[in-house]
Residue frames as qw, qx, qy, qz and C-alpha x, y, z in Angstrom:
[[0.009, 0.885, 0.463, 0.045, 0.07, 0.08, -0.06],
 [0.432, 0.389, -0.004, 0.814, 1.32, 3.39, -0.88],
 [0.334, -0.802, -0.379, 0.319, 1.46, 6.02, 1.72],
 [0.334, 0.561, 0.013, 0.757, 2.07, 9.82, 1.44],
 [0.439, -0.494, -0.519, 0.542, 2.85, 11.80, 4.61],
 [0.150, -0.222, 0.001, 0.963, 2.40, 15.21, 3.10],
 [0.264, 0.594, 0.759, -0.027, -1.23, 16.00, 2.47],
 [0.142, 0.833, 0.189, -0.501, -1.13, 19.65, 1.46],
 [0.661, 0.629, 0.257, 0.319, -0.72, 21.16, -1.97],
 [0.546, -0.267, 0.011, 0.794, 2.40, 23.10, -2.28],
 [0.196, 0.957, 0.214, 0.006, 2.49, 26.82, -2.99],
 [0.149, -0.880, 0.352, 0.281, 5.30, 29.50, -3.71],
 [0.106, 0.628, -0.713, -0.293, 8.45, 27.84, -4.92],
 [0.329, -0.038, 0.942, -0.058, 7.13, 24.46, -4.44],
 [0.547, 0.626, 0.385, -0.400, 3.91, 25.37, -6.24],
 [0.347, 0.750, -0.380, -0.415, 6.22, 26.36, -9.16],
 [0.201, -0.309, 0.923, 0.107, 7.78, 22.92, -8.99],
 [0.507, 0.317, 0.761, -0.252, 4.33, 21.55, -9.41],
 [0.568, 0.721, 0.163, -0.363, 3.41, 23.56, -12.40],
 [0.238, 0.703, -0.586, -0.325, 6.62, 22.67, -14.03],
 [0.557, -0.148, 0.815, -0.050, 6.08, 18.92, -13.75],
 [0.622, 0.295, -0.461, -0.560, 5.59, 16.74, -16.90],
 [0.921, -0.151, 0.174, -0.315, 4.34, 13.23, -16.70],
 [0.873, 0.344, -0.329, 0.109, 7.37, 11.54, -18.27],
 [0.239, 0.637, -0.564, 0.468, 9.80, 12.67, -15.56],
 [0.685, -0.526, 0.298, -0.406, 8.35, 10.91, -12.61],
 [0.472, 0.253, -0.832, 0.147, 10.55, 8.06, -11.17],
 [0.756, -0.459, -0.136, -0.446, 8.61, 5.78, -8.85],
 [0.727, 0.087, -0.618, 0.286, 11.36, 3.90, -7.24],
 [0.052, 0.333, -0.504, 0.795, 11.37, 5.97, -4.18],
 [0.686, -0.357, -0.186, -0.606, 8.01, 4.77, -3.28],
 [0.872, -0.162, -0.454, 0.088, 9.71, 1.86, -1.58],
 [0.462, 0.091, -0.434, 0.768, 11.70, 4.18, 0.64],
 [0.273, -0.793, -0.323, -0.439, 8.93, 5.91, 2.49],
 [0.660, -0.651, -0.251, 0.280, 10.51, 5.71, 5.89],
 [0.548, -0.250, 0.055, 0.797, 13.37, 7.90, 4.68],
 [0.237, 0.700, 0.418, 0.529, 11.25, 10.35, 2.72],
 [0.227, -0.943, -0.207, -0.125, 11.34, 12.91, 5.54],
 [0.676, -0.509, 0.213, 0.489, 15.09, 12.85, 6.01],
 [0.432, -0.259, 0.411, 0.760, 16.96, 15.62, 4.05],
 [0.299, 0.551, -0.042, -0.778, 16.06, 18.11, 1.41],
 [0.166, 0.195, -0.810, -0.527, 16.27, 15.68, -1.52],
 [0.068, -0.298, -0.952, 0.031, 13.65, 13.37, -0.05],
 [0.160, 0.588, 0.447, -0.655, 11.42, 16.23, 0.87],
 [0.250, 0.442, -0.342, -0.791, 11.68, 17.58, -2.53],
 [0.165, -0.040, -0.929, -0.329, 10.74, 14.18, -4.02],
 [0.026, 0.438, 0.823, -0.361, 7.72, 14.00, -1.63],
 [0.217, 0.579, 0.137, -0.774, 6.49, 17.49, -2.80],
 [0.225, 0.330, -0.635, -0.661, 6.93, 16.52, -6.47],
 [0.091, -0.143, -0.976, -0.134, 5.23, 13.23, -6.06],
 [0.131, 0.544, 0.649, -0.516, 2.27, 14.76, -4.27],
 [0.222, 0.569, -0.083, -0.787, 2.00, 17.48, -6.90],
 [0.178, 0.159, -0.841, -0.485, 2.23, 14.89, -9.76],
 [0.019, 0.316, 0.936, -0.155, -0.74, 12.98, -8.11],
 [0.207, 0.614, 0.415, -0.639, -2.88, 16.08, -8.01],
 [0.321, 0.584, -0.260, -0.699, -2.11, 17.51, -11.48],
 [0.507, 0.335, -0.669, -0.428, -1.91, 14.11, -13.37],
 [0.636, -0.244, 0.595, -0.427, -4.04, 11.74, -11.47],
 [0.928, 0.281, -0.006, -0.245, -4.64, 9.27, -14.35],
 [0.625, 0.503, -0.556, 0.217, -0.88, 8.72, -15.10],
 [0.147, -0.510, 0.661, -0.530, -0.16, 8.58, -11.39],
 [0.759, -0.107, 0.363, -0.530, -2.94, 6.18, -10.65],
 [0.901, 0.325, -0.219, -0.186, -2.09, 3.87, -13.42],
 [0.520, 0.492, -0.603, 0.353, 1.38, 3.33, -11.98],
 [0.007, -0.297, 0.702, -0.647, 0.30, 2.89, -8.34],
 [0.759, -0.235, -0.287, -0.535, -2.85, 0.83, -8.11],
 [0.338, -0.313, 0.803, -0.377, -2.91, -1.22, -4.93],
 [0.538, 0.034, -0.726, -0.427, -4.02, -4.64, -6.40],
 [0.280, -0.156, -0.881, 0.349, -4.42, -6.37, -2.98],
 [0.165, 0.309, 0.448, -0.823, -6.68, -3.64, -1.70],
 [0.499, 0.173, -0.363, -0.768, -8.58, -3.47, -4.94],
 [0.426, -0.056, -0.889, -0.159, -9.35, -7.25, -4.65],
 [0.116, -0.326, -0.782, 0.519, -10.72, -7.07, -0.99],
 [0.246, 0.356, 0.233, -0.871, -12.77, -3.93, -1.70],
 [0.470, 0.090, -0.592, -0.648, -14.24, -5.46, -4.95],
 [0.294, -0.195, -0.924, 0.148, -15.33, -8.50, -2.76],
 [0.017, 0.391, 0.574, -0.720, -16.97, -6.13, -0.29],
 [0.275, 0.245, -0.180, -0.912, -18.54, -4.12, -3.01],
 [0.467, -0.047, -0.767, -0.438, -20.26, -7.26, -4.41],
 [0.340, -0.329, -0.847, 0.241, -21.43, -8.20, -0.95],
 [0.022, 0.137, 0.269, -0.953, -22.96, -4.70, -0.31],
 [0.000, 0.460, 0.842, 0.283, -26.49, -5.69, -0.66],
 [0.110, -0.746, -0.502, 0.423, -27.66, -2.57, 1.16],
 [0.196, -0.225, 0.288, 0.910, -26.18, -0.18, -1.50],
 [0.459, 0.640, 0.400, -0.469, -29.05, 1.98, -3.01],
 [0.561, 0.341, 0.572, 0.491, -29.58, 2.02, -6.81],
 [0.002, -0.377, 0.098, 0.921, -29.12, 5.36, -8.67],
 [0.282, 0.021, -0.524, -0.803, -32.11, 6.36, -10.64],
 [0.536, -0.387, -0.709, -0.243, -34.43, 4.11, -8.66],
 [0.569, -0.508, -0.522, 0.382, -33.68, 4.64, -4.99],
 [0.185, -0.778, -0.056, 0.598, -32.30, 8.28, -5.43],
 [0.571, 0.683, 0.280, 0.358, -31.73, 10.71, -8.21],
 [0.457, -0.481, 0.017, 0.747, -28.88, 13.13, -8.46],
 [0.337, 0.916, 0.205, 0.074, -28.91, 16.58, -10.14],
 [0.723, -0.169, 0.032, 0.669, -25.25, 17.42, -10.94],
 [0.139, 0.966, 0.182, -0.122, -25.81, 20.64, -12.74],
 [0.387, 0.878, -0.212, 0.186, -22.77, 22.88, -13.26],
 [0.781, 0.092, -0.327, 0.525, -18.96, 22.36, -12.55],
 [0.369, -0.912, -0.122, 0.135, -17.87, 24.50, -9.53],
 [0.430, 0.788, -0.238, 0.371, -15.03, 26.93, -9.63],
 [0.587, 0.140, -0.489, 0.630, -12.02, 27.58, -7.62],
 [0.444, -0.813, -0.093, -0.365, -12.51, 28.61, -4.02],
 [0.271, 0.523, -0.639, 0.495, -9.81, 29.18, -1.34],
 [0.564, -0.363, -0.716, 0.195, -9.99, 27.23, 1.89],
 [0.194, -0.411, -0.509, 0.731, -11.68, 29.05, 4.80],
 [0.059, -0.162, -0.349, -0.921, -13.81, 30.99, 2.21],
 [0.275, 0.312, 0.694, -0.588, -17.42, 31.96, 3.26],
 [0.568, 0.607, 0.054, -0.554, -18.82, 32.69, -0.19],
 [0.335, -0.127, 0.800, 0.481, -18.56, 30.80, -3.60],
 [0.418, 0.245, -0.347, -0.803, -20.22, 31.27, -6.96],
 [0.600, 0.088, 0.720, -0.338, -23.16, 28.90, -7.20],
 [0.218, 0.278, -0.753, -0.556, -23.14, 26.52, -10.28],
 [0.225, -0.275, -0.927, -0.119, -26.08, 24.55, -9.09],
 [0.303, -0.304, 0.063, -0.901, -29.29, 26.31, -8.46],
 [0.845, -0.241, -0.252, -0.406, -31.02, 23.03, -7.41],
 [0.689, -0.507, 0.505, -0.117, -30.10, 20.52, -4.67],
 [0.084, 0.392, -0.891, -0.212, -27.76, 17.69, -5.49],
 [0.138, 0.146, 0.973, -0.111, -30.40, 15.16, -4.37],
 [0.420, -0.056, -0.208, -0.881, -33.68, 15.67, -6.28],
 [0.842, -0.213, -0.171, -0.465, -35.09, 12.44, -4.96],
 [0.167, 0.295, -0.907, 0.251, -34.25, 9.85, -2.27],
 [0.707, -0.300, -0.570, -0.293, -36.53, 6.88, -1.19],
 [0.142, -0.515, 0.549, -0.643, -36.46, 7.66, 2.48],
 [0.854, -0.225, 0.174, -0.436, -38.80, 4.97, 3.35],
 [0.935, 0.190, -0.273, 0.120, -36.36, 2.37, 1.96],
 [0.308, 0.582, -0.504, 0.559, -33.50, 4.14, 3.66],
 [0.426, -0.469, 0.443, -0.635, -35.20, 3.93, 7.02],
 [0.958, -0.052, -0.058, -0.274, -36.24, 0.27, 6.39],
 [0.770, 0.338, -0.445, 0.308, -32.55, -0.82, 6.12],
 [0.718, -0.631, -0.219, 0.197, -31.25, -1.48, 9.64],
 [0.660, -0.085, -0.004, 0.746, -27.75, -0.11, 9.03],
 [0.117, 0.476, 0.274, 0.828, -29.07, 3.06, 7.48],
 [0.486, -0.742, -0.316, -0.336, -31.61, 3.57, 10.19],
 [0.702, -0.584, -0.153, 0.377, -29.11, 3.14, 13.05],
 [0.543, 0.162, 0.115, 0.816, -26.75, 5.51, 11.21],
 [0.065, -0.659, -0.325, -0.675, -29.32, 8.24, 11.10],
 [0.586, -0.760, -0.277, -0.048, -29.90, 8.15, 14.79],
 [0.664, -0.375, -0.097, 0.640, -26.23, 9.13, 15.33],
 [0.441, 0.429, 0.183, 0.767, -25.99, 12.11, 13.14],
 [0.155, -0.809, -0.109, -0.556, -27.40, 14.55, 15.56],
 [0.785, -0.536, -0.237, 0.201, -25.24, 13.45, 18.56],
 [0.697, -0.100, -0.028, 0.709, -22.37, 15.78, 18.03],
 [0.112, -0.877, -0.044, 0.465, -21.17, 19.35, 18.53],
 [0.738, 0.601, 0.104, 0.290, -19.91, 20.53, 15.09],
 [0.159, 0.934, -0.233, 0.219, -17.37, 22.91, 16.47],
 [0.758, 0.090, -0.430, 0.482, -13.76, 21.74, 17.35],
 [0.107, 0.349, -0.392, 0.845, -12.62, 23.16, 20.71],
 [0.634, -0.298, 0.125, -0.702, -16.07, 22.48, 22.30],
 [0.149, -0.200, 0.947, -0.205, -15.90, 19.21, 24.38],
 [0.546, -0.146, -0.669, -0.484, -18.37, 16.49, 23.37],
 [0.452, -0.207, 0.640, -0.586, -20.85, 15.39, 26.10],
 [0.454, 0.069, -0.808, -0.369, -21.72, 11.90, 25.41],
 [0.684, -0.256, 0.303, -0.613, -24.92, 10.50, 27.21],
 [0.469, -0.107, 0.868, -0.119, -25.63, 6.91, 27.99],
 [0.708, 0.514, 0.412, -0.257, -28.15, 6.84, 25.24],
 [0.393, 0.811, -0.370, -0.226, -25.61, 8.00, 22.73],
 [0.145, -0.489, 0.860, 0.025, -23.26, 5.33, 23.74],
 [0.618, 0.195, 0.732, -0.208, -26.14, 2.84, 23.34],
 [0.640, 0.718, 0.104, -0.253, -26.82, 4.16, 19.83],
 [0.070, 0.716, -0.674, -0.166, -23.09, 3.72, 18.96],
 [0.366, -0.187, 0.908, -0.085, -23.32, 0.18, 20.00],
 [0.669, 0.418, 0.532, -0.307, -26.49, -0.50, 18.10],
 [0.509, 0.766, -0.214, -0.328, -25.03, 0.93, 15.02],
 [0.026, 0.552, -0.831, -0.068, -21.90, -1.27, 15.30],
 [0.559, 0.046, 0.791, -0.244, -24.16, -4.33, 16.13],
 [0.673, 0.599, 0.284, -0.329, -26.17, -3.65, 13.00],
 [0.488, 0.733, -0.418, -0.224, -23.24, -3.49, 10.53],
 [0.188, -0.427, 0.883, -0.055, -21.43, -6.37, 12.14],
 [0.670, 0.173, 0.652, -0.308, -24.39, -8.44, 11.15],
 [0.626, 0.695, -0.123, -0.331, -23.66, -7.76, 7.38],
 [0.940, 0.181, 0.132, 0.257, -21.82, -9.91, 5.09],
 [0.399, 0.808, -0.176, 0.395, -19.61, -6.90, 4.39],
 [0.261, -0.756, 0.477, -0.364, -18.30, -6.60, 7.85],
 [0.921, -0.227, 0.316, 0.003, -18.23, -10.33, 8.45],
 [0.827, 0.441, 0.028, 0.347, -15.82, -10.60, 5.36],
 [0.041, 0.859, -0.281, 0.426, -13.93, -7.42, 6.69],
 [0.612, -0.654, 0.389, -0.217, -13.35, -9.10, 9.96],
 [0.962, 0.076, 0.226, 0.133, -12.12, -12.42, 8.34],
 [0.609, 0.688, -0.061, 0.391, -9.77, -10.40, 6.15],
 [0.073, -0.841, 0.352, -0.405, -8.22, -8.43, 8.93],
 [0.800, -0.454, 0.384, -0.081, -7.74, -11.52, 11.19],
 [0.931, 0.239, 0.130, 0.243, -5.94, -13.10, 8.28],
 [0.452, 0.701, -0.198, 0.515, -3.66, -10.15, 8.00],
 [0.589, -0.212, -0.495, 0.602, -2.99, -10.15, 11.77],
 [0.013, 0.322, -0.067, 0.944, -4.73, -6.87, 12.34],
 [0.615, -0.382, 0.079, -0.685, -7.78, -7.93, 14.37],
 [0.275, -0.169, 0.902, -0.288, -8.48, -10.76, 16.91],
 [0.190, -0.182, -0.876, -0.404, -10.87, -13.59, 16.04],
 [0.026, -0.498, -0.775, 0.388, -13.57, -12.84, 18.69],
 [0.062, 0.670, 0.535, 0.510, -16.37, -10.85, 17.23],
 [0.357, -0.892, -0.252, 0.120, -16.65, -8.95, 20.61],
 [0.560, -0.449, 0.171, 0.675, -12.99, -7.93, 20.39],
 [0.314, 0.302, 0.518, 0.736, -13.48, -6.83, 16.79],
 [0.120, -0.833, -0.475, -0.255, -16.37, -4.71, 17.94],
 [0.510, -0.777, -0.097, 0.356, -14.35, -3.09, 20.65],
 [0.503, -0.163, 0.348, 0.774, -11.60, -2.39, 18.13],
 [0.162, 0.589, 0.496, 0.617, -14.11, -0.61, 15.73],
 [0.326, -0.873, -0.358, 0.064, -15.34, 1.38, 18.76],
 [0.535, -0.583, 0.096, 0.604, -11.88, 2.70, 19.43],
 [0.389, 0.084, 0.495, 0.772, -11.21, 3.46, 15.81],
 [0.032, 0.492, 0.542, 0.681, -14.40, 5.33, 15.20],
 [0.356, -0.791, -0.336, -0.367, -16.07, 6.52, 18.36],
 [0.663, -0.410, -0.302, 0.548, -13.33, 7.06, 20.80],
 [0.075, 0.990, 0.087, 0.083, -13.16, 10.77, 21.55],
 [0.679, -0.101, 0.005, 0.727, -9.87, 12.64, 21.22],
 [0.101, -0.802, -0.053, 0.586, -8.62, 16.23, 20.97],
 [0.616, 0.525, 0.359, 0.464, -8.72, 17.78, 17.57],
 [0.047, 0.844, -0.132, 0.518, -8.33, 21.35, 18.92],
 [0.590, 0.073, -0.598, 0.538, -5.64, 21.35, 21.52],
 [0.138, -0.271, 0.285, -0.909, -7.33, 24.37, 23.48],
 [0.676, -0.237, 0.020, -0.697, -10.56, 22.43, 24.30],
 [0.679, -0.243, 0.637, -0.273, -11.66, 19.18, 25.71],
 [0.353, 0.015, 0.887, 0.296, -12.18, 15.82, 23.88],
 [0.359, 0.494, 0.112, -0.784, -14.13, 17.39, 20.88],
 [0.572, 0.490, -0.417, -0.509, -13.90, 14.85, 18.14],
 [0.692, -0.140, 0.708, 0.017, -13.91, 11.34, 16.86],
 [0.182, -0.165, 0.764, 0.596, -13.43, 9.59, 13.61],
 [0.139, 0.572, 0.800, 0.115, -17.20, 8.95, 13.03],
 [0.059, 0.857, 0.271, -0.435, -18.13, 12.67, 13.67],
 [0.110, -0.617, 0.383, 0.678, -15.49, 13.89, 11.34],
 [0.087, -0.060, 0.830, 0.548, -16.27, 11.52, 8.40],
 [0.005, -0.466, -0.860, -0.207, -19.94, 10.95, 8.76],
 [0.163, -0.787, -0.518, 0.294, -21.09, 14.16, 10.40],
 [0.395, 0.659, 0.075, 0.636, -18.79, 16.89, 9.67],
 [0.516, -0.582, -0.260, 0.572, -17.08, 19.77, 11.72],
 [0.256, 0.911, -0.029, 0.322, -15.98, 23.34, 11.68],
 [0.755, -0.095, -0.215, 0.613, -12.34, 24.10, 12.62],
 [0.311, -0.306, -0.238, 0.868, -11.89, 27.17, 14.78],
 [0.264, 0.740, 0.452, -0.422, -15.06, 28.49, 13.14],
 [0.146, 0.738, -0.317, -0.577, -13.10, 29.32, 10.04],
 [0.246, 0.374, -0.805, -0.389, -12.86, 26.09, 8.06],
 [0.866, 0.007, 0.121, -0.485, -15.29, 23.26, 7.18],
 [0.119, 0.436, -0.890, -0.057, -13.93, 19.81, 7.47],
 [0.289, 0.077, 0.939, -0.169, -15.08, 16.32, 7.11],
 [0.605, 0.427, 0.333, -0.583, -18.69, 15.53, 6.18],
 [0.146, 0.344, -0.797, -0.475, -18.06, 12.80, 3.65],
 [0.231, 0.216, 0.940, -0.128, -21.28, 10.91, 4.14],
 [0.101, -0.195, -0.610, -0.761, -23.99, 11.03, 1.50],
 [0.326, -0.604, -0.727, -0.018, -26.82, 10.41, 3.94],
 [0.319, -0.571, -0.294, 0.697, -25.77, 13.29, 6.18],
 [0.092, -0.129, 0.345, 0.925, -25.36, 15.61, 3.11],
 [0.169, -0.373, -0.731, -0.545, -28.82, 14.68, 1.97],
 [0.343, -0.683, -0.629, 0.141, -30.57, 15.35, 5.25],
 [0.272, -0.512, -0.106, 0.808, -28.75, 18.66, 5.78],
 [0.032, 0.012, 0.512, 0.858, -29.56, 19.61, 2.23],
 [0.227, -0.508, -0.805, -0.205, -33.24, 18.71, 2.85],
 [0.352, -0.744, -0.441, 0.357, -33.25, 20.97, 5.87],
 [0.350, 0.876, 0.071, 0.325, -31.63, 23.81, 3.82],
 [0.556, -0.792, 0.169, 0.186, -28.62, 23.78, 5.82],
 [0.544, -0.250, 0.583, 0.548, -26.16, 22.67, 3.16],
 [0.520, 0.759, 0.024, -0.391, -26.07, 24.39, -0.32],
 [0.753, 0.108, 0.491, 0.425, -24.45, 22.16, -3.19],
 [0.090, 0.796, -0.156, -0.577, -22.47, 24.59, -5.43],
 [0.684, 0.617, -0.282, -0.268, -21.52, 22.08, -8.08],
 [0.972, -0.082, 0.097, 0.197, -19.28, 19.04, -8.93],
 [0.126, -0.791, 0.540, 0.260, -15.47, 19.18, -9.11],
 [0.881, 0.131, 0.422, 0.171, -13.84, 17.24, -12.08],
 [0.187, -0.421, 0.493, 0.738, -11.49, 17.53, -14.87],
 [0.542, 0.402, -0.164, -0.720, -13.00, 17.98, -18.23],
 [0.447, 0.266, -0.819, -0.241, -11.92, 14.38, -19.32],
 [0.296, -0.102, -0.920, 0.234, -13.52, 12.80, -16.33],
 [0.367, -0.274, 0.004, -0.889, -16.97, 14.33, -15.92],
 [0.253, 0.024, 0.873, -0.417, -19.27, 12.58, -13.40],
 [0.374, -0.259, -0.680, -0.575, -22.51, 10.88, -14.31],
 [0.560, -0.390, 0.178, -0.709, -25.67, 10.91, -12.25],
 [0.952, -0.118, -0.234, -0.161, -25.25, 7.08, -11.80],
 [0.471, 0.434, -0.609, 0.468, -21.78, 7.39, -10.23],
 [0.731, -0.586, -0.348, 0.025, -21.37, 6.05, -6.69],
 [0.576, -0.439, -0.123, 0.678, -18.63, 8.40, -5.91],
 [0.244, 0.850, 0.250, 0.395, -18.56, 12.23, -6.39],
 [0.459, -0.154, -0.210, 0.849, -16.23, 15.06, -5.82],
 [0.035, -0.780, -0.520, -0.347, -18.13, 18.26, -5.03],
 [0.166, 0.162, -0.258, 0.938, -18.28, 21.79, -3.54],
 [0.357, -0.686, -0.573, -0.270, -20.75, 23.01, -0.95],
 [0.003, -0.458, 0.371, -0.808, -21.37, 25.33, 1.93],
 [0.633, -0.495, -0.595, -0.007, -22.49, 24.65, 5.44],
 [0.521, -0.702, -0.258, 0.412, -22.68, 26.78, 8.70],
 [0.155, 0.977, -0.049, -0.138, -21.64, 29.89, 6.41],
 [0.262, -0.615, 0.657, 0.348, -18.35, 28.27, 5.29],
 [0.778, 0.486, -0.238, -0.320, -17.50, 26.73, 1.94],
 [0.759, -0.261, 0.566, 0.188, -15.83, 23.36, 1.40],
 [0.214, 0.648, -0.453, -0.574, -13.78, 23.99, -1.77],
 [0.572, 0.200, -0.728, -0.321, -13.49, 20.39, -2.63],
 [0.611, -0.254, 0.624, -0.416, -15.35, 17.51, -0.80],
 [0.485, 0.211, -0.774, -0.349, -16.02, 13.92, -1.80],
 [0.608, -0.102, 0.593, -0.518, -18.22, 11.19, -0.72],
 [0.006, 0.103, 0.947, 0.305, -19.47, 7.73, -1.78],
 [0.511, 0.086, -0.003, -0.855, -23.08, 8.07, -2.91],
 [0.807, -0.015, -0.265, -0.528, -25.65, 5.50, -2.22],
 [0.587, 0.233, -0.744, 0.217, -23.30, 3.22, -0.69],
 [0.699, -0.591, -0.385, -0.119, -24.05, 1.54, 2.57],
 [0.310, -0.872, 0.282, -0.255, -22.56, 2.69, 5.86],
 [0.894, -0.303, 0.324, 0.068, -21.05, -0.75, 6.48],
 [0.781, 0.485, 0.074, 0.385, -18.94, -0.40, 3.18],
 [0.129, 0.884, -0.204, 0.401, -17.64, 2.92, 4.16],
 [0.618, -0.683, 0.355, -0.159, -16.55, 1.58, 7.62],
 [0.951, -0.078, 0.250, 0.165, -15.05, -1.36, 6.22],
 [0.646, 0.654, -0.020, 0.394, -13.14, 0.33, 3.47],
 [0.036, -0.873, 0.233, -0.426, -11.59, 2.95, 5.87],
 [0.721, -0.584, 0.348, -0.134, -10.95, 0.64, 8.58],
 [0.937, 0.099, 0.169, 0.289, -8.97, -1.78, 6.37],
 [0.462, 0.733, -0.097, 0.489, -6.90, 1.16, 5.05],
 [0.304, -0.818, 0.268, -0.409, -6.34, 2.39, 8.49],
 [0.803, -0.460, 0.373, -0.063, -5.23, -0.88, 9.99],
 [0.915, 0.238, 0.175, 0.275, -3.02, -1.97, 7.13],
 [0.434, 0.589, -0.154, 0.665, -0.83, 1.16, 7.38],
 [0.521, -0.630, -0.360, 0.449, 0.71, 2.90, 10.40],
 [0.347, 0.208, 0.108, 0.908, 1.53, 6.02, 8.62],
 [0.067, 0.376, 0.417, -0.825, 0.10, 9.35, 9.77],
 [0.555, 0.514, -0.021, -0.654, -1.50, 9.78, 6.25],
 [0.456, -0.033, 0.844, 0.280, -2.13, 6.87, 3.97],
 [0.572, 0.502, -0.126, -0.637, -3.30, 7.19, 0.31],
 [0.442, -0.066, 0.875, 0.185, -4.06, 4.24, -1.73],
 [0.475, 0.329, -0.345, -0.739, -5.32, 4.00, -5.37],
 [0.465, 0.066, 0.864, -0.179, -7.79, 1.36, -6.08],
 [0.342, 0.008, -0.631, -0.696, -9.82, -0.01, -9.08],
 [0.288, 0.192, 0.753, -0.560, -13.25, -0.39, -7.54],
 [0.541, 0.623, 0.549, -0.136, -16.11, -1.67, -9.91],
 [0.581, 0.658, 0.268, 0.397, -16.06, 0.78, -12.80],
 [0.117, -0.989, 0.047, -0.077, -14.25, 3.42, -10.78],
 [0.640, 0.168, -0.375, 0.649, -10.51, 4.38, -10.08],
 [0.391, -0.869, -0.132, -0.274, -10.48, 5.91, -6.70],
 [0.361, 0.410, -0.564, 0.620, -7.87, 7.35, -4.31],
 [0.639, -0.663, -0.380, -0.092, -8.73, 6.49, -0.70],
 [0.150, 0.584, -0.364, 0.710, -7.26, 8.92, 1.83],
 [0.716, -0.597, -0.362, -0.006, -7.11, 8.04, 5.59],
 [0.056, 0.673, -0.416, 0.609, -5.59, 10.29, 8.27],
 [0.672, -0.286, -0.632, 0.259, -4.52, 8.68, 11.69],
 [0.225, -0.708, 0.252, -0.621, -5.13, 10.23, 14.99],
 [0.339, -0.412, 0.782, -0.324, -3.33, 7.67, 17.30],
 [0.250, 0.050, 0.967, 0.013, -5.28, 4.67, 17.70],
 [0.400, 0.603, 0.635, -0.270, -8.24, 6.19, 15.76],
 [0.453, 0.466, 0.459, 0.606, -9.22, 7.56, 12.46],
 [0.118, -0.403, -0.147, 0.896, -8.78, 11.18, 12.01],
 [0.590, 0.502, 0.031, -0.631, -10.57, 11.25, 8.58],
 [0.438, -0.010, 0.821, 0.367, -11.18, 9.02, 5.65],
 [0.508, 0.620, 0.166, -0.574, -12.60, 9.94, 2.24],
 [0.684, 0.285, 0.563, 0.366, -12.67, 8.76, -1.42],
 [0.142, 0.674, -0.192, -0.699, -11.41, 10.92, -4.25],
 [0.800, 0.459, 0.385, -0.014, -12.82, 9.87, -7.65],
 [0.242, -0.518, 0.509, 0.644, -10.10, 9.76, -10.40],
 [0.319, 0.156, -0.638, -0.683, -12.15, 8.21, -13.21],
 [0.627, 0.139, 0.593, -0.486, -15.39, 6.47, -13.80],
 [0.787, 0.505, 0.038, -0.351, -17.05, 4.39, -16.52],
 [0.885, -0.100, 0.327, 0.317, -13.83, 2.29, -16.70],
 [0.407, 0.900, -0.128, 0.094, -12.11, 5.19, -18.44],
 [0.294, -0.765, 0.570, 0.062, -8.82, 4.27, -16.56],
 [0.802, -0.020, 0.578, 0.151, -8.60, 0.87, -18.34]]
């Protein structure tokens, strides 16, 4: 699995290096020397150039760095995901226009989408599926602002456990557990696996050093947060996005894509721009229609199979080529999200 420890896009002199890159000049041999990448200017320069290459030339980068093993297990899980909703039947997307550039921390952005992203969702079906129903009960349990300590009630702890119990009953999570046991990353006991998942996703930690325990992996990925009241972070779950959009709290600004990789309304992964709580997220991303158990499974596997602070892995998943990104916060997930590189098998 390929890991990159520098998640930021370079600016200034390093940004000039990015703009000067050409696909043929990349040399991938140093990918096997990640542990030395932070030592010395030469390796730091390579890390910057590699990250820039991945951002500017995702198709070339991805074709040379696909994680075959991870692709195999995720495609197994994809086929087992019986709770995934069907586009055009269970929900309908209205993609509209392509969003423009917005700086991080902005409070305004030009709107290229007059209508909501979701023009229809079969809520009755959503609520009838146990894992989705239990997910929806968790989405109002958190304080969005970092720096404000979370106050977790006994009922909220019970809801967390009911959610884990529900997803652990699915074939997706049963296969995930078996896979992680085979890799030496989880114990064979279902109870131990559930406790491991609780620590990864629901254990509270400090995201803002000046406050109490104000965050957890689940809150960041599935619910969303505001950082210092100046930046919108997380919110990578499509159900939360739909519910907030329905309540007129989220405003979809348009999709994000290169001209050669325009999204379709039946895509199960989308890069997008939106506003929430008077802040704009310049580029967000989410699985669409996918079950919560698949999302938990995918990001848990990436998290446990790497010990790096930031892990990125390119996978071929169904008809998509996707970059999965997972940030580590000690023994817990800091964030996890998919970045769509191409769809409709255009990467083949």
